[in-house]
C-alpha positions in Angstrom: 84.6 92.7 105.1 86.2 95.6 106.6 88.7 97.9 104.8 91.4 99.5 107.1 93.7 102.3 106.0 95.2 103.4 109.4 98.0 101.3 110.9 97.3 102.0 114.6 93.6 100.8 113.7 94.9 97.7 112.0 97.3 97.0 115.0 94.6 97.6 117.5 92.1 95.2 115.9 94.6 92.5 115.6 96.1 92.6 119.1 92.5 92.5 120.4 92.0 89.5 118.3 95.1 87.7 119.6 94.1 88.4 123.0 90.7 86.8 122.5 92.5 83.7 121.1 91.7 84.2 117.5 94.6 82.9 115.1 95.4 85.3 112.2 96.2 84.4 108.8 97.5 86.9 106.5 98.2 87.5 102.8 100.3 90.5 101.8 100.0 91.5 98.2 100.3 94.4 95.8 96.9 94.1 94.5 95.7 93.3 91.0 94.6 89.9 92.3 94.4 86.8 90.1 93.9 82.9 90.9 97.2 82.6 92.3 96.5 85.0 95.0 93.1 83.3 95.8 94.7 80.2 96.5 96.7 81.8 99.0 93.4 83.4 100.6 91.7 80.0 100.4 94.5 78.4 102.4 94.5 81.2 104.8 90.9 80.8 105.1 91.3 77.1 106.4 93.9 78.1 108.6 92.9 81.1 110.4 90.0 82.4 112.3 90.6 85.9 111.1 91.8 86.2 107.5 93.7 89.6 106.4 94.6 90.5 102.9 97.0 93.6 102.5 96.9 95.6 99.2 99.9 97.9 99.0 101.9 98.6 95.8 105.3 99.4 97.8 107.4 101.8 96.1 110.7 101.0 97.6 110.9 97.8 95.8 110.9 99.3 92.5 113.9 100.6 90.9 114.1 103.9 89.2 113.3 102.4 85.4 110.8 99.8 86.6 106.8 99.9 86.6 105.8 101.3 89.7 103.6 104.0 88.0 102.1 101.8 85.3 101.7 98.6 87.9 98.0 97.4 87.4 95.4 98.5 89.9 91.7 97.5 90.4 90.8 97.8 93.9 87.1 97.0 93.0 88.1 93.7 91.2 90.2 92.8 94.3 87.6 93.4 96.6 85.4 91.1 94.8 88.0 88.5 94.7 88.8 89.1 98.6 85.1 88.9 99.5 84.5 85.6 97.4 87.7 84.1 99.3 86.2 84.9 102.7 88.7 87.6 103.7 87.6 89.6 107.0 89.7 92.6 106.7 91.7 94.2 104.0 94.4 96.5 105.1 95.0 99.0 102.4 97.4 101.9 103.4 98.6 104.5 101.4 102.4 105.0 100.6 102.5 108.2 103.2 101.1 106.1 105.6 103.5 103.3 105.4 106.6 105.7 104.7 105.7 108.9 106.4 107.7 112.2 105.7 111.0 111.7 107.4 111.0 107.8 107.4 114.6 106.5 107.5 114.5 103.0 108.8 115.0 99.9 106.4 115.8 96.1 106.6 119.2 95.4 104.8 119.2 91.8 103.7 122.7 90.6 102.9 124.4 87.6 101.9 123.8 85.0 99.2 120.0 84.7 99.2 119.7 88.6 98.6 122.5 89.6 96.4 122.2 86.8 93.6 119.8 86.4 90.7 116.8 89.0 91.3 119.0 90.9 94.0 121.7 91.4 91.3 119.5 92.3 88.5 117.3 94.8 90.7 119.8 96.3 93.2 117.8 97.4 96.4 114.8 95.3 95.6 115.1 92.9 98.5 115.7 96.0 100.8 112.4 97.2 99.9 110.8 93.8 100.0 112.1 93.0 103.6 111.2 96.4 104.9 107.6 96.4 103.9 107.1 92.8 105.0 108.6 93.4 108.3 106.3 96.6 108.5 103.2 94.7 107.5 104.0 91.9 109.9 104.0 94.5 112.7 100.8 96.1 111.6 98.8 92.9 111.0 100.5 91.0 113.7 99.7 87.3 112.0 100.3 84.2 113.3 100.7 82.9 109.8 101.5 84.3 106.4 101.2 83.0 103.1 103.5 83.6 99.8 103.6 82.2 96.3 106.5 80.0 95.2 106.6 82.0 91.9 108.5 84.5 93.7 111.1 81.8 94.7 113.9 84.0 96.0 111.7 86.5 97.8 110.1 83.5 99.8 113.5 82.4 100.7 114.5 85.9 101.7 111.4 86.6 103.8 112.0 83.2 105.4 115.5 84.3 106.4 114.4 87.6 107.6 111.6 86.4 109.8 114.2 83.8 111.5 117.0 86.3 111.6 114.4 89.2 113.5 112.9 86.5 115.5 109.4 87.4 114.3 106.7 85.0 115.3 105.2 84.5 112.2 104.8 81.1 110.2 105.8 81.5 106.9 103.8 79.0 104.5 104.8 78.8 100.8 102.3 77.8 98.3 102.7 76.2 94.8 102.7 78.1 91.5 99.4 78.7 90.0 99.3 78.6 86.2 97.2 79.5 83.3 95.7 76.4 81.2 98.6 76.8 78.8 101.3 76.8 81.4 102.1 80.5 81.9 102.8 81.4 85.6 100.0 83.6 86.6 101.4 87.1 87.3 99.7 90.6 87.8 102.2 91.7 85.0 100.8 89.2 82.4 98.4 91.9 81.7 101.1 93.9 80.0 101.8 91.2 77.3 100.6 91.8 73.8 99.1 88.5 72.2 102.3 87.6 70.3 104.5 88.4 73.3 102.2 86.0 75.5 102.5 83.0 73.0 106.5 83.7 73.2 106.5 83.7 76.8 105.2 80.1 76.8 108.9 79.2 76.1 109.4 79.8 79.7 107.2 76.7 80.9 108.4 74.9 78.0 112.1 75.3 79.1 111.2 74.4 82.5 109.3 71.1 81.4 112.0 70.1 79.0 114.7 70.5 81.7 112.5 68.7 84.3 111.8 65.8 82.0 115.6 65.3 81.1 116.5 65.7 84.9 113.6 62.8 85.8 115.0 60.6 82.9 118.4 60.6 84.5 120.5 63.4 83.3 122.3 64.8 86.1 124.5 67.8 84.5 123.6 71.3 85.4 125.2 72.4 82.4 123.4 70.0 80.0 119.9 70.9 81.4 120.6 74.8 81.2 121.6 74.3 77.6 118.4 72.6 76.8 116.4 75.3 78.7 118.5 78.0 77.1 117.8 76.5 73.6 114.0 76.6 74.2 114.2 80.2 74.9 116.4 81.4 72.4 113.7 79.9 70.0 111.7 83.1 70.6 113.0 86.2 68.7 111.6 88.9 71.3 112.5 87.1 74.4 115.7 88.3 76.3 117.3 86.1 78.9 118.3 87.8 82.1 119.1 84.4 83.7 118.6 80.9 83.5 120.1 79.0 86.5 119.8 75.8 88.8 120.3 76.4 92.4 120.0 74.7 95.6 116.6 75.6 97.2 117.6 76.6 100.4 120.8 78.5 99.7 120.4 79.7 96.2 124.0 78.7 95.5 124.8 77.0 92.3 124.5 73.3 92.6 127.1 70.8 91.0 124.5 68.2 90.5 120.9 67.5 90.5 119.0 66.1 93.6 115.9 66.8 95.1 116.7 70.4 96.2 117.7 71.5 92.6 115.4 74.2 91.3 115.8 75.7 88.1 115.0 79.5 88.0 114.4 82.0 84.8 114.1 85.6 84.2 113.4 87.1 80.9 112.2 90.2 79.4 109.9 90.1 76.5 108.9 93.9 75.2 108.6 95.9 78.2 107.5 93.3 80.5 109.8 91.2 82.8 108.6 87.6 83.8 110.1 85.2 86.3 109.4 81.5 86.9 110.8 78.4 88.4 110.4 74.7 89.1 111.8 72.0 91.1 113.6 69.9 88.6 112.9 66.3 90.2 109.2 67.2 90.7 106.4 65.0 89.1 105.4 66.7 86.0 
């Protein structure tokens, strides 16, 4: 398993691999890997001749009061998980490598996909995400790239950016991986104190309650949202940023519940911000 820090080296290796007929599978991450990331890597191993993992904590997607400086990092742990998953190359650039002095070119994403929900709560976030993903695609030159569905809106934005910029990369969304108690796996879960983690289980509780009601025939988004909000409000330290039901492709509000309806939740608990989602008519 090679560790590559230079963009030109990364591009050279990838272009040579493509010219020799190799299929490159790519999993971009910010590191501090967990089983959710490992599931992406395992799928990438199945679908590619060469599996590339990138680890880069992207400063341009963090707001001024967010957790860039304290975002968890543990490269030795990441390296072990990558090795176990069969990664061939780890692309591990520095911020100065990705954004050298004088850097001034960004991918602006506009319209409904990027301006609602996370885009409204975190101005500039998707500009940073789209820019770094485009740069990583140009560096790694993958045929296929894998993203987790926990970051549902991010996946939609990346799909749209890839389509709009005619980037020849297949985007694969992978199912959310959860802890045994239902909490969606996230690098930020490490921030949670024991009681905060217990209270955070209200998120999956709300999603399951709304999903059960939808599968039993409730088709009113308003009533499902009231059910979910009631579940979340029972935890005293949990602050709701949004609970909403949207059409999965457009992220526009939906007037009824059908196979495309997704519930998305964002909350704060203590200093930690958590997001989660579920398709309302999916099997429990």
